[in-house]
KOLBAFI-290916 format. One line per field, with one value per residue (C-alpha): residue in one letter; z, x, y. Coordinates in Angstrom, 3 decimals. Each point is the difference from the previous one (the first is absolute). Layout:
REM residues N
residu (a:...)
pz (Z:...)
px (X:...)
py (Y:...)
REM end
This chain:
REM residues 734
residu (m:k:y:f:k:l:f:l:l:v:a:l:l:t:v:s:c:k:t:v:q:e:t:t:s:k:d:q:k:a:t:s:t:t:i:a:d:t:r:e:i:q:g:g:m:w:i:p:s:l:l:e:g:m:n:e:t:e:m:q:l:l:g:s:k:m:t:a:k:d:i:y:d:v:n:n:s:s:l:k:d:a:i:v:h:f:n:g:g:c:t:s:e:i:i:s:p:n:g:l:l:l:t:n:h:h:c:g:f:g:a:i:q:s:h:s:t:v:e:n:d:y:l:k:d:g:f:w:a:m:n:y:e:e:e:l:p:n:p:s:m:n:v:t:f:i:k:r:i:d:d:v:t:s:e:v:f:k:g:i:d:i:s:m:d:e:a:s:k:l:k:i:i:n:q:n:i:e:k:v:a:k:a:a:e:k:e:a:w:q:n:a:n:i:k:s:i:y:n:g:n:q:y:l:l:f:v:t:e:t:f:n:d:l:r:l:v:g:a:p:p:s:s:i:g:k:f:g:a:d:t:d:n:w:m:w:p:r:h:t:g:d:f:s:m:f:r:i:y:a:d:a:n:n:r:p:a:s:y:s:k:d:n:v:p:y:k:p:n:h:y:l:p:i:s:l:d:g:v:e:e:g:d:f:t:l:v:f:g:f:p:g:r:t:n:e:y:l:p:a:v:g:v:d:q:i:a:n:v:l:n:p:a:r:i:e:i:r:d:n:a:l:k:i:t:d:s:f:m:r:k:d:a:d:i:k:i:k:y:a:s:k:y:a:s:t:a:n:y:w:k:k:w:i:g:e:s:q:g:i:q:k:s:k:a:i:e:k:k:r:e:l:e:k:e:f:t:k:i:v:n:e:k:d:l:v:g:y:k:t:l:l:s:d:f:e:k:l:y:t:e:i:e:s:v:s:l:a:r:e:y:w:m:e:v:a:y:r:n:v:e:l:l:g:i:t:f:r:a:y:q:i:e:q:a:y:l:k:g:g:e:p:a:f:t:k:a:k:e:s:a:l:n:s:f:k:g:i:y:k:n:y:s:a:t:v:d:k:p:v:f:e:k:l:v:t:l:y:a:e:k:s:p:k:e:y:l:p:a:n:m:t:n:v:n:f:t:e:l:t:n:n:i:y:a:n:s:k:l:t:t:i:e:g:a:e:n:l:l:a:g:t:p:d:e:v:i:k:k:l:n:d:d:k:a:y:a:f:g:k:e:l:h:t:v:f:y:n:k:l:e:p:k:f:q:a:l:n:m:q:i:e:a:v:q:k:e:y:m:k:a:l:m:e:v:f:p:n:n:r:f:f:p:d:a:n:s:t:l:r:v:t:y:g:q:v:k:g:y:e:p:n:n:g:v:y:y:s:a:t:t:t:l:e:g:v:m:e:k:y:v:p:g:d:y:e:f:d:v:p:q:k:l:v:d:l:y:h:a:k:d:y:g:q:y:g:e:n:g:k:m:p:v:n:f:i:g:t:n:h:t:t:g:g:n:s:g:s:p:a:i:d:a:q:g:n:l:i:g:l:n:f:d:r:v:w:e:g:t:m:s:d:m:n:y:d:p:d:i:c:r:n:i:m:v:d:i:r:y:v:l:f:i:i:d:k:y:a:g:a:k:n:l:i:d:e:m:t:l:v:h:p:k:k)
pz (-50.676:1.371:2.756:0.869:0.509:2.164:2.145:0.376:1.020:2.610:1.292:0.360:1.723:2.400:0.927:0.363:2.485:1.935:0.671:2.006:2.900:-0.823:-0.481:1.484:-1.738:2.141:-0.823:1.200:3.098:0.848:-0.460:2.273:2.790:0.214:0.150:3.114:-0.348:0.544:-1.409:-3.419:0.436:1.217:-2.226:-2.520:-0.147:-0.750:-1.335:2.954:-2.268:-1.333:3.224:-0.041:-0.748:0.108:2.041:2.555:0.508:0.310:2.555:2.153:-0.216:1.485:2.848:-1.249:1.296:-2.530:-3.182:-3.314:0.564:3.418:-1.849:-3.065:-0.484:-2.132:1.622:3.657:2.406:-0.398:0.755:-3.270:1.298:2.661:-2.333:-1.448:-2.610:1.900:-2.072:-3.049:1.410:3.199:1.638:3.063:1.905:1.926:3.659:1.448:-0.874:-0.278:-2.985:2.006:-2.294:0.857:-2.386:0.291:1.505:-3.261:-2.030:2.022:0.253:-2.552:1.741:3.393:-1.390:-1.686:3.370:1.706:0.709:2.005:2.876:-0.326:-1.319:-0.276:-1.662:3.152:2.641:-1.483:-0.359:1.601:-0.460:3.131:-1.773:-3.547:0.185:0.399:-3.058:-2.792:-3.607:-2.982:-3.138:-2.487:1.328:-0.753:0.608:-2.384:0.647:-2.420:-0.281:-2.769:-2.330:-3.338:-2.659:-3.286:-2.094:-2.801:-0.354:-0.018:-2.705:-2.223:-3.530:0.412:-2.855:0.557:-3.245:1.221:0.977:3.667:-0.424:-1.684:2.740:2.664:-1.634:-0.105:3.534:1.305:-1.828:1.448:3.495:-0.170:-1.327:2.529:2.944:-1.114:-0.315:3.357:2.392:2.973:2.175:-0.968:2.666:-0.933:-2.600:-2.265:-1.248:-1.794:0.680:-1.889:1.723:-1.238:-2.226:-1.875:-0.428:2.283:1.001:3.165:0.641:3.446:1.243:2.638:2.500:0.805:3.120:0.035:3.596:1.967:3.386:2.045:3.357:1.526:-0.598:2.398:0.006:-2.724:2.779:0.212:-3.422:-1.827:2.651:-1.629:-2.990:-2.963:1.834:0.867:-3.153:-1.814:2.878:2.654:2.982:0.001:2.764:-1.750:0.944:-3.617:0.231:-0.280:0.137:-2.114:-0.256:-3.079:-0.078:-2.194:-0.714:1.836:-2.323:0.789:-3.530:-1.203:0.354:-0.088:3.339:2.000:3.672:-0.493:-1.039:2.538:0.691:-2.614:0.942:-1.633:-1.152:1.902:2.412:1.398:3.634:1.680:1.639:3.332:-0.121:-1.913:-2.380:0.168:-2.487:-2.543:0.375:-3.205:-1.321:-2.834:-1.322:-1.958:-1.963:-3.183:-0.966:-2.499:-2.601:-0.387:-2.970:0.919:-3.567:-1.542:-2.061:1.378:-2.284:1.378:3.649:-0.808:-1.582:3.048:2.584:-1.793:-2.199:1.212:3.755:0.421:-1.786:2.079:3.177:-0.696:-0.837:3.099:2.252:-0.918:0.305:3.412:1.439:-0.934:1.229:3.226:0.805:-0.083:1.879:2.947:0.356:-0.512:1.612:-2.672:-2.781:1.890:-0.036:-3.636:-1.299:2.318:-2.311:-3.133:1.616:1.253:-3.432:-1.714:2.528:-0.107:-3.519:0.145:2.713:-1.591:-3.280:1.889:1.768:-3.194:-1.996:2.811:0.409:-3.670:0.167:3.301:-1.098:-3.411:-1.575:-3.402:-0.104:1.065:-2.769:-2.559:1.216:-0.433:-3.435:-0.954:1.021:-1.814:-3.198:0.266:0.348:-2.704:-2.380:0.987:-0.560:-2.982:1.369:-2.943:1.342:3.122:-1.527:-0.489:3.225:1.951:-2.897:-0.507:3.585:-0.391:-3.085:1.474:3.359:-1.709:-2.118:2.889:2.575:-0.911:-0.381:3.267:1.836:-1.509:0.954:3.611:0.124:-1.176:2.375:3.024:-0.590:-2.046:1.204:3.552:2.007:-1.214:1.002:-2.180:-3.059:1.012:0.116:-3.463:-1.251:1.128:-1.758:-3.106:-0.042:-0.101:-3.056:-1.744:0.803:-1.688:-3.093:-0.415:1.300:-0.071:2.741:1.596:0.483:1.221:2.607:1.281:0.214:1.726:2.675:0.636:0.374:2.329:2.247:0.150:0.694:3.238:1.443:-1.568:1.256:3.437:0.616:-2.273:0.935:-2.819:2.489:0.212:-3.675:-1.385:1.031:-0.931:-3.486:-0.411:1.075:-1.872:-3.216:-0.045:0.437:-2.821:-2.354:0.890:-0.013:-2.168:-3.445:-2.184:-2.924:2.248:1.728:-0.690:-1.599:2.995:2.208:-1.928:0.763:2.890:3.347:2.157:3.046:-2.081:-1.683:3.411:1.515:-3.036:-0.060:3.804:0.093:-2.932:-0.517:1.178:0.363:3.325:1.850:-0.284:-0.544:-2.916:-1.502:0.245:-1.605:-2.948:-0.593:0.087:-3.273:-3.431:-1.385:-2.221:2.829:2.359:-2.563:-0.647:3.696:0.597:-2.821:1.307:3.408:0.464:1.963:-2.470:-3.034:1.430:1.009:-3.244:-1.997:2.276:-0.289:-3.813:-0.509:2.293:-1.872:-3.605:0.067:3.106:0.935:-3.499:-0.538:3.494:-0.418:-3.479:1.274:3.266:-2.007:-1.821:3.375:1.491:-3.044:0.415:3.762:-0.510:-2.267:2.258:3.001:-1.986:-1.161:3.568:1.186:-3.009:0.140:3.859:0.644:3.537:1.166:2.126:-1.662:1.754:-1.813:0.562:2.300:-1.582:2.797:-0.012:3.025:0.915:2.643:1.034:2.600:2.106:3.547:2.835:-0.472:0.770:-2.618:-0.487:-1.971:0.098:1.049:3.742:0.547:0.857:0.588:2.197:-1.198:2.688:1.804:3.202:1.640:1.649:-3.423:-0.340:3.229:-1.119:-3.148:1.931:-0.450:1.742:-2.422:-3.036:-3.308:-0.505:3.350:2.588:2.171:1.733:3.723:0.664:-1.938:2.095:3.110:-1.113:-0.826:3.389:1.788:-2.257:-0.304:-3.047:1.009:-1.735:-3.017:1.516:-0.009:2.700:1.247:-3.439:-2.543:-3.530:-2.715:-3.469:-1.627:-3.407:-2.329:-3.402:-1.639:-3.478:0.137:-1.796:-0.143:0.313:2.698:2.515:2.493:-1.015:2.859:1.193:0.725:2.021:-0.784:1.237:-1.783:2.849:-0.175:1.498:-1.603:-2.523:-2.947:-0.553:-1.519:-1.254:1.088:-1.978:-1.067:-1.634:-1.844:-3.270:0.514:-2.596:-2.636:1.928:3.092:2.097:3.040:1.760:0.349:-1.019:3.006:0.477:3.199:2.041:3.074:2.660:0.490:3.764:-0.283:-1.961:2.728:2.694:-1.562:-0.486:3.553:2.394:-1.788:-1.583:2.382:-2.932:1.554:-2.056:-3.013:1.848:1.141:-3.631:-0.976:0.491:1.940:-0.065:1.280:-2.812:1.444:3.371)
px (17.041:3.017:-2.134:-1.522:3.556:0.892:-3.121:0.630:3.612:-0.848:-2.933:2.034:2.937:-2.210:-2.310:2.736:1.858:-2.836:-1.597:3.050:-0.958:-3.564:-1.338:-3.456:-0.976:-1.777:2.501:3.040:-1.825:-0.946:3.628:1.253:-2.452:0.720:3.799:1.022:3.775:0.678:3.475:-1.622:-1.331:3.190:2.343:-0.726:0.061:-3.472:-1.365:-1.968:-2.740:-0.757:-0.383:-3.784:-0.897:2.737:2.588:-2.480:-1.158:3.529:0.930:-2.962:0.952:3.349:-1.731:-0.623:-3.036:0.384:-1.936:1.677:-1.406:1.600:3.323:-0.666:-2.787:0.105:-2.978:0.600:2.884:1.788:3.318:1.516:-0.170:2.581:2.496:2.700:2.777:3.074:2.530:-0.604:1.602:-1.713:-3.394:-1.196:-3.272:-1.745:-0.482:-1.499:-2.466:2.948:1.757:2.478:1.646:1.594:2.479:3.145:3.274:1.746:-2.539:0.743:3.711:1.121:-1.936:1.363:3.533:-0.372:-0.775:2.893:3.536:2.848:-0.916:-3.796:-0.399:-3.687:0.949:1.882:-2.123:-3.433:-2.201:-3.363:-1.888:-1.945:-2.092:-0.761:2.755:2.703:-1.019:2.632:-0.909:1.165:-0.348:0.756:-2.526:-3.659:-2.932:-2.860:-3.619:-2.167:-3.284:-1.643:0.721:-1.820:0.236:0.903:0.970:-2.437:1.149:3.700:-0.536:-2.025:1.413:1.914:-0.277:0.975:2.037:2.380:3.599:0.979:1.701:-3.055:-2.296:2.252:0.055:-3.829:-0.299:2.444:-1.864:-3.309:1.435:1.086:-3.343:-2.078:2.122:-0.289:-3.780:-0.476:-2.546:1.952:0.601:2.553:2.450:-0.285:1.830:-0.934:2.231:-0.683:1.582:-0.275:-0.741:0.016:3.000:-1.785:-3.359:-1.812:0.494:-0.998:-0.070:1.042:-1.079:2.515:0.844:3.665:1.164:3.449:0.267:1.078:1.759:1.948:-1.724:1.690:2.525:1.506:3.816:1.302:0.806:-3.837:-1.201:2.728:0.817:1.636:0.953:1.278:0.495:-3.701:-1.304:-2.451:0.244:-2.241:-0.192:0.245:0.124:-0.029:-1.968:0.002:-2.114:0.190:-2.598:-0.766:-2.796:-1.771:-0.564:-2.563:-1.176:-2.920:-2.457:1.549:1.494:3.499:2.549:3.710:1.769:-1.091:0.012:-3.652:-0.962:-2.008:-0.248:-2.075:-3.500:-0.630:-3.263:1.010:2.764:0.677:-1.071:2.712:-0.746:1.598:-1.219:2.880:0.053:-0.066:0.410:-2.774:-1.068:-1.042:2.488:-0.451:2.995:-0.894:2.609:2.037:1.932:2.717:0.515:-0.762:0.241:-2.255:-0.821:3.460:0.669:2.385:2.834:-0.349:0.192:2.909:1.942:-0.554:0.936:2.961:1.492:-0.969:-0.205:3.422:1.619:-1.961:0.818:3.773:0.243:-1.859:1.770:3.331:-1.321:-1.507:3.149:2.132:-2.444:-0.637:3.686:0.122:-3.301:1.182:3.107:-1.334:-3.136:-0.347:0.150:-2.452:-2.540:0.657:-0.312:-2.676:-2.946:1.949:1.381:-3.438:-1.512:2.760:-0.060:-3.768:-0.305:3.311:-1.334:-3.420:1.444:1.922:-3.179:-2.071:2.280:0.138:-3.821:-0.585:2.139:-1.540:-3.597:0.710:-1.509:1.563:-1.157:-3.484:-0.186:1.093:-2.726:-2.546:1.374:-0.303:-3.653:-0.468:1.402:-2.199:-3.197:0.981:0.584:-3.196:-2.080:2.011:0.564:2.183:0.939:1.607:1.963:3.335:0.028:2.372:2.336:0.052:1.052:2.808:1.334:-0.227:1.506:2.858:0.617:-0.243:2.175:3.424:-1.369:-1.913:3.144:2.082:-2.725:0.046:3.822:-0.434:-2.941:1.704:3.519:-0.277:-3.377:-0.580:3.001:3.032:-0.920:2.602:-1.377:-3.477:1.214:1.533:-3.339:-1.706:2.737:-0.498:-3.662:1.060:2.178:-2.721:-2.591:2.236:0.589:-3.741:-1.638:2.601:0.614:-3.483:0.083:3.618:-0.934:-2.975:2.068:2.944:-2.366:-1.552:3.398:1.321:-3.072:0.449:3.710:-0.745:-1.586:2.431:3.182:-1.474:0.287:2.951:3.495:2.508:2.048:-2.903:-0.880:3.508:0.416:-3.687:0.809:3.041:-1.682:-3.334:1.550:2.322:-3.033:-1.766:2.915:0.442:-3.599:-2.204:-0.674:2.962:-2.124:-1.330:3.251:1.393:3.414:1.494:-0.623:2.128:3.655:-0.001:1.869:-2.946:2.145:1.957:-3.214:-1.689:2.964:0.226:-3.645:-0.415:3.261:-0.864:-3.805:-1.731:-3.231:1.091:-1.051:-2.960:2.375:1.647:-3.346:-1.222:3.197:-0.402:-3.570:0.805:0.213:-1.533:-1.425:3.011:2.393:-1.817:-0.058:3.758:0.876:-2.168:1.603:3.488:-0.934:1.265:-2.979:-2.453:1.881:-0.033:-3.652:-1.086:1.192:-2.077:-3.105:0.423:0.036:-3.036:-2.058:1.113:0.437:-1.364:-3.233:-1.503:0.320:-1.256:-3.061:-0.773:0.068:-1.724:-2.873:-0.477:0.105:-2.572:-2.278:0.241:-0.445:-3.203:-1.451:1.116:-1.762:-3.218:0.458:0.577:-3.289:-1.808:1.600:-0.310:-3.323:-0.356:3.479:0.420:1.942:0.888:1.800:3.714:1.078:0.939:0.164:-3.790:-2.274:-0.593:-1.602:1.487:-1.683:1.151:0.400:2.492:1.866:3.341:1.761:2.435:3.061:1.688:-0.902:-0.314:0.372:-3.113:-0.113:-2.734:-1.838:1.107:3.086:0.491:2.457:1.610:1.432:1.562:1.861:1.120:1.591:1.376:3.745:1.162:1.691:-0.644:-0.817:-3.162:-1.101:0.610:-2.896:-0.649:0.511:-3.509:-1.567:2.092:-1.295:-3.629:0.423:1.447:-2.667:-2.734:-1.289:-2.174:-3.024:-3.220:1.867:1.390:-1.716:0.380:3.213:1.557:0.462:-1.041:2.327:-0.574:-2.423:-0.396:-2.882:-0.886:-0.601:1.544:2.272:3.019:2.181:-2.271:-2.087:2.595:-1.920:-3.355:-2.520:-0.950:-3.708:-2.209:-3.394:-1.772:2.197:2.359:3.792:1.796:3.379:2.390:1.304:3.789:1.457:-0.365:1.631:3.042:-1.401:-2.975:1.649:-0.700:-3.630:0.507:0.030:-1.467:-2.202:-0.120:-2.300:2.023:3.180:-0.829:-0.417:-0.070:1.567:-1.747:0.748:-2.613:-1.681:0.197:3.834:-0.242:-2.207:2.278:3.120:-1.852:-1.510:2.297:3.339:-0.284:-2.540:-1.803:-3.448:-1.117:-0.037:-1.819:-2.658:-0.993:-0.585:-3.195:0.860:-2.670:-0.719:-1.926:0.363:-1.233)
py (-88.161:2.026:1.511:-3.312:-1.491:2.955:-0.338:-3.751:0.515:2.580:-2.029:-3.152:1.736:1.910:-2.875:-2.579:2.207:1.643:-3.337:-1.028:2.273:0.960:-3.514:-0.497:-3.190:-2.543:-2.673:1.984:1.271:-3.543:-1.073:2.734:-0.621:-3.737:0.167:-1.847:0.461:3.769:-0.642:0.095:3.582:1.655:1.905:2.708:3.787:1.207:3.281:1.543:1.395:-3.503:-1.999:-0.657:-3.592:-2.660:1.985:1.212:-3.577:-1.268:2.601:-0.926:-3.725:1.030:1.814:3.571:1.860:2.748:0.627:1.034:3.535:0.191:-0.375:2.111:2.508:3.110:1.728:-0.848:-0.209:-3.334:-1.669:1.268:3.622:-0.893:-1.689:2.199:-0.527:1.104:1.932:-2.102:-3.176:-1.171:0.062:1.810:0.298:2.788:-0.831:3.172:2.767:2.348:-1.572:-2.041:-2.606:-3.344:-1.666:-2.096:1.204:-1.054:2.047:3.116:-0.792:2.553:2.806:-1.055:-0.091:3.426:1.550:-1.763:1.090:-1.530:2.333:-0.485:-3.578:-0.854:-3.299:-0.968:1.683:0.267:3.069:0.948:3.250:0.885:2.640:1.242:2.613:-2.696:-1.950:0.140:0.936:-2.094:2.153:-2.755:-2.502:-0.602:-2.274:-0.889:-1.057:-1.989:1.739:-2.074:-2.965:-0.283:-2.636:1.704:-3.032:0.700:3.637:-0.996:-2.659:2.367:-0.011:-3.272:-2.476:-3.594:0.034:2.806:-0.674:0.450:3.330:1.459:-1.323:1.461:3.380:0.197:-1.331:2.644:2.712:-1.216:-0.225:3.624:1.083:-1.991:1.138:3.640:-0.248:-1.762:1.544:1.363:3.011:2.619:-1.155:-3.640:-2.098:-2.879:-2.798:-3.266:-3.362:-3.268:-3.337:-3.555:0.847:2.707:-1.793:2.383:3.699:1.852:3.736:1.224:3.410:1.125:2.717:0.630:1.883:1.563:1.196:-3.054:0.358:-2.496:-0.654:-3.006:-2.804:-2.480:-0.443:-2.312:-2.508:-0.474:1.086:-1.942:-2.642:-2.964:2.178:-2.025:-3.231:-0.274:1.728:-2.353:-2.473:-1.540:0.014:3.758:2.572:3.448:3.069:1.205:3.168:3.728:2.798:3.023:2.526:1.348:3.766:1.719:3.575:1.651:-1.797:-3.475:-0.124:-0.750:2.809:0.509:0.357:3.056:0.900:0.887:-3.530:-2.054:-3.774:-1.809:-1.146:-3.421:-1.507:-3.138:-1.058:-3.452:-0.813:-2.120:-3.336:-0.827:-3.618:-1.473:-2.961:-3.730:-2.859:0.005:3.639:1.769:2.522:2.500:1.880:3.121:1.872:0.661:-3.162:0.861:-2.762:-3.684:-2.403:-2.898:-1.038:-0.164:-3.107:-2.651:1.192:3.530:-1.067:-2.329:2.945:2.242:-2.688:-1.498:2.738:3.524:-0.441:-1.564:2.973:2.543:-1.819:-0.217:3.688:1.173:-2.452:1.577:3.545:-0.724:-1.619:2.963:2.626:-1.855:-0.081:3.808:0.467:-2.027:2.198:3.519:1.529:2.684:-2.538:-2.182:2.816:1.008:-3.555:-1.386:0.486:-0.987:-3.085:-1.151:0.525:-1.929:-2.843:-0.369:-1.327:-1.782:-2.277:-0.162:-1.303:-2.680:-1.204:0.324:-2.262:-2.547:0.171:-0.530:-3.150:-1.198:0.517:-1.532:3.081:-0.600:-3.590:1.017:2.598:-2.645:-2.264:2.749:0.788:-3.660:0.004:3.324:-1.420:-3.061:2.037:2.413:-2.851:-1.790:3.084:0.997:3.559:1.041:3.452:-1.572:-2.882:1.805:2.020:-2.295:-0.534:3.758:0.428:-2.567:1.747:3.548:-0.858:-1.773:3.193:2.419:-1.969:1.500:3.541:-0.264:-1.165:2.800:2.471:-1.257:0.578:3.557:0.646:-1.516:1.378:3.157:1.285:-1.262:-1.135:1.989:3.485:1.762:-1.746:1.061:3.574:-0.382:-1.241:3.268:1.961:-2.238:0.999:3.640:-0.552:-1.967:2.712:2.563:-2.126:-0.641:3.133:2.739:2.598:0.021:-3.753:0.224:2.624:-2.030:-3.174:1.776:1.554:-3.404:-1.614:2.679:-0.346:-3.794:0.415:1.876:-3.165:-2.354:1.709:0.660:-3.811:-0.814:-1.176:-0.480:-2.076:-2.557:0.229:-0.603:-3.616:-0.673:1.370:-2.147:-3.248:0.480:1.280:-3.002:-2.332:1.890:-0.555:-3.673:-1.214:2.250:-1.454:1.061:1.263:2.849:0.880:3.458:0.127:1.856:-3.114:-2.428:-0.717:2.490:0.022:1.125:0.834:2.522:1.284:0.480:1.845:2.285:0.843:0.689:1.992:2.254:0.218:3.156:-2.000:-1.417:3.207:2.361:2.943:-1.811:-0.941:3.618:1.184:-2.402:1.147:3.728:1.843:-0.046:-3.296:-0.575:0.783:-2.366:-2.806:0.355:0.044:-3.122:-1.943:0.923:-1.466:-3.580:-1.272:1.490:-1.330:-3.509:0.136:1.572:-3.055:-2.308:2.216:0.357:-3.793:-0.340:2.553:-0.693:-3.708:-1.724:1.788:0.200:-3.735:-0.733:2.171:-1.420:-3.567:0.907:1.570:-3.227:-2.025:2.375:-0.502:-3.742:0.296:2.133:-2.672:-2.782:1.643:0.204:-3.580:-1.288:1.433:-1.453:-3.443:-0.338:1.790:-1.476:1.147:3.126:2.827:3.156:2.859:0.327:2.762:3.363:2.490:0.482:-0.370:-3.660:-2.185:-3.347:-2.164:-2.923:-1.287:0.109:-3.259:-1.693:-2.240:-2.827:1.208:-3.399:-3.521:-0.228:3.743:2.079:3.808:1.315:3.115:2.525:1.262:1.965:2.392:-2.975:-0.936:3.470:-0.527:-3.457:1.589:3.009:0.538:3.231:2.423:-2.205:1.700:-1.928:-1.422:2.703:1.018:3.354:-0.219:1.425:-2.831:-2.489:1.647:-0.078:-3.722:-0.922:2.042:-1.554:3.590:-0.514:2.010:-0.901:-1.347:-3.259:-3.365:-2.644:1.598:0.156:2.782:-1.123:1.331:-1.542:-2.497:-1.601:-0.750:-1.486:3.421:0.237:3.039:1.445:3.126:3.080:-1.765:1.184:2.081:-1.464:-0.385:-3.455:0.265:-2.353:-1.393:3.151:2.551:0.857:0.298:-2.973:0.287:1.495:-2.019:0.297:-3.188:-3.546:-3.263:-0.970:-3.351:1.762:2.918:-1.792:1.045:2.724:-2.801:-2.964:0.543:-3.134:0.070:-2.660:2.065:3.579:2.198:3.766:1.414:2.697:2.103:-0.608:3.380:-0.445:0.030:3.291:1.507:-1.332:1.642:3.315:0.024:-1.828:0.370:3.452:1.548:1.581:-0.279:2.947:-2.367:-2.726:2.473:0.914:-3.660:-2.065:-3.156:-2.750:-3.530:-1.707:-3.504:1.006)
REM end
């Protein structure tokens, strides 16, 4: 009987999830092929190995001429072989037979910054390699290909009994994941990792190849690649040439290798031809990449907590940090370079959270989820689905319990871990002390070496002058607004101006030399010196409360929420068998399809789907931090010198579509109906940033650089014809 229950559990979980994308039933095919309103088939981030059937039919209804195997094929060259996970956080694509990569300017920003100095500022002036010898190595960067995707759900669930508690299930699942990944069929230079989808109801194995020799090839100046900066970020109309170029290098056998002068440009199984024909309203678009994280199936109470409790706290903290940092960046060129990447990273999600909360309200996402939950409850009761009857009340109870701990955790994350750099440094030092207490001298040595290595990068771009007022403002906010039951004792009844002055005047952790001095000596000597340091002593108390009181409670409650969410996901698919369910994004390879399309953000306001260089010049403010334009681009505009890349006397710049994207899709290729590159995904419209929790095809739009603008900048602006010559330019419409 025990084994029968196990078999039934695995079978139900596997079938209920796999049928979402592998459905080939006549009823669902018939439904797909008769859909007249293409609005209903847009949205979703689909597994590329599971496109045959419903998804293939939907793509063709939107205008695609490709088959599922054109997109993903293990045995033959396909689009997937040109799609690359870029340094773990973005997407890139191969656009030549010589391993030339295209991604966003903001994805390559850290690398561009690392090669920049005040005297040789590639952020300000751009960079272009005219031959292989001029390409710049980036030892800490890598790119990863997906070679194969296998469903391993049954293997991962082996040994699970339905009567087990959640901790026991997770323990067996994790053991099985390790075992299955280790036994995966792969080459010696390849890796295997397993990811869950549908909230842990299904598991996929990804066989990957990671290349560690990545060289900077080209980047426009920030006045092109970041035009509009933070004012235009998440906005439409947009006029940004958000691209940069790298090249993958491999060993003599075309396999991954660490950087070496002997390495050669990588020869891909597939690279994307580039269309010169442009886009128009209604054209099919496929975005292929590695979206980071979505939560489309959260209950109403969960979305409400994010929009109305957590997001406001995050926004206020970052708003204050950004204002202070910006005031220094505008006055000091050195600080501007040091903080450019950090500032952009902080501002990105600050503005996203603002738009997300507004979008949730505007789209009535919470109300819609409550209506769905009302219908869910009705069907569950009618069918007497006993196992699902308490799911929504369980959510209500657990989200109520976790609210204060989640809010306190956000204050620690945003203040002590992310936005006050000195506190982030104390956290690395805290890890050294904890390693010694738990693992003795070997663990201490390992943790110290890791911290010292990270400090080299941190202090290179650190200014105590900037960090000091950020510390005072954010720590004050932390003390005033974090739930009191999780507030460290050293943050009560404190004059934070005096505290800040004392710490920054006396702590050795404000300089790399001081940090190295504190970490020199025997473990006992180091620990004593650290605890005598005023910054470390203050930070240690915050980190101790986080690890001993805050995080354990959060994780315990979150585990319970995840268990209910897993069951709720399975229940939704069972209760609403005709609804479309795509797996939430989790940084695995996904396909999202849509069309080039404008939208109406507000009553009486309509935004068209494309912009041109004329809009750049309309926004141009000479010398402005965000809207300056290089003189050469101005000259090309006035001369209408667009070469083969212009259209009807205009130079296309950006366009929007209905593709469902999120963070991680930055740099993803926008591909046309025939499989050619037409653009480069880089953003979403502000009104639609709630798409991570509630995709709405009426207002959710992704923003892409028109590939013709990319080519125009490379060719006519930079004069890097060597790069154009290695690409394959086509005219599919002609």
